[in-house]
N, C-alpha and C positions, 0 to 999 in steps of 0.2 A: 709529286709532294705525297709523302706519307704522313699522316696526321692521326695521332691518338688521342682520345678524349676519356678521361677518367674522372672519377667523383663518386660521392656516396650515392647509395641507392636513392632514387627520387628527385635527385638534383635537376634532371632535366637533359641527360644525355641523349635519349632518343628524340626529345623535342628539337635539340640542337641538330640532329641528323636530318630530321624532317624538315627544318627550316632551310638547312644547307641545300638540301635536294631541290627545294623549291625555287631557290635563288641562283644556284650555279648551272650555267648553260653547257653542261657536259653530259654526255649519254651515261646514265648512271645505272648499275644494277648490283646484285648482292641481296643482303636480307635485313630485316629490323624485326625486332621483338617488341611486343607489347604486353600489357597485363590483361588478362581475362577476369572480369569482375561480374559477380551475381549479387544483386541486392547490396550493392555498395562493398562488398567484402571480396578481396582478391582471391581467386580460387586456382589460378594457374596463369601460363604465359602463352601467347601465340606467337608463331615464326611466319613471316610474310616475306615472299619474293617480291623484291621491289620492281622487277621488270615485268612480270606476269600477273601480280596481284594475288597469285595463289597464297592460300593461307591454311596453316595446319596448327596443331597442338604442340607447342614445344615441352610443355610439362604441366600437369594438373594434379590436384589434390585426390581425384576419384578415378586415376587410371589404376589398372589391377597390375600392370606389368611394367617393366623398365627401372633403371637404376634409381634408387630413393636418394632424395636430396632434401633434407628437412621434411617438410610436410608434403612434398611434391614427388611425383615420379616422372622421370624424363622419357619423353616419347622420342627414341632413337630413329625410329622409321621416318617421322616427319621432319625432324631435325635434319637427317641425312638427305631425304629425297626433295625437300623443299628448300632449306637453309644452305647446306653445304652445296647442292647442285646449283643454287642461285649463284653462290660465290664463284664456282669453277665456271660457270657459264660467263659471268661478268669479267672475269680475267681475260677470256678470249674476245668479248664482243663490245666491251664498254670502256670508256674513258676514265671512269671513276668506279672503283669497287668499295662498296659500303658493307660492313660487318659491325651489325649492332645485336649481340654484344658478345665478347670473348669473356665470359664468366664460368662459375662452377658448372652449370647445367650443360652449356655447350661444350665444354672440355670433357665431357663424358663420351663424345663421339670422335673416334680415330679419324673418320673421314672428314669431319669438320675441321679438326685440328690440321690436317694435311692441306686441306683447302685453303685455310687462312694462312698457313706456311708458305704456299705457292704465292698468295696475293702479296704477302709480305715481301717476298723476294722479287716478283714480277711484274706487278701492276705499277703502270705510271702514276696513278693517283689513288690514294687509298684512304678512306676515312673509317676508322675502327674505334669502337667504344670497348673499354677493357676495365675490368674487375679492379678495383684500386689496390687490394690486397692479396691478390692470388699469387701463390708461389710456383704455380704450373710453369714450366718452361716456355711455353708460348706466350702467357702474360708477360712474363719477364722480358722476353726478346721485343715484344711490342713496345713495352713501356721504354726500351733502352735502345732500339734500333730505328724508330720512327724519326723522321726529320723534326717533327714538333711533337711535344707531350703538352696537352692541355689539361690542367686540373680545373675542372668545373665546379662552381660554388653557385649558391643561390644568389650572391651579390654580383658575381661577374658573368652570368649567363649571357645577357645581351651583348656585352662586349666581346665575350669568346666566340659566340656565334658569327658576329660580324668579322672577327679575325680569321675564322676558318673560310668564310667565304672570301675574303680578300686573298687569302693564301691560295685558293684553288681557281681564282679568276685573274690575279694579276699577271700581266704579260711578262715573260722572261723568268718565271718562277722556276 
């Protein structure tokens, strides 16, 4: 089952992923991203390997190098060595591959794009969050090739989280 989740920033895509990971009895791997906040202000994003817990900086306001995206610079080293590597490992070792998120920052890395393409083609179970409006070919593929595309809103978060859990745990899926 390949499930894509999309929605506006801040709607709860990462929270849905975390709740699904806690509820689904499948060996999971891959990556999640989270905000880095200082004194209540977002200054960047982290990338976390679900399997090992290793954490790095995906993007930050105060990085000196890396592709610029808005007020952030993307840290391709951590994205590739932690995020893309976690996806590559999960394809080989896990029952559920998780990619949170396929968005403008992550799409700056050819290795990340290739890893997600392999997951889309070969993972028996995939849970991926995808930027709602990206025109990148990979974001388009995810939105159109996954078995389920879930559009998350504030009003349907709980219902959609339960739906994803059912989809990944129901026998005979």
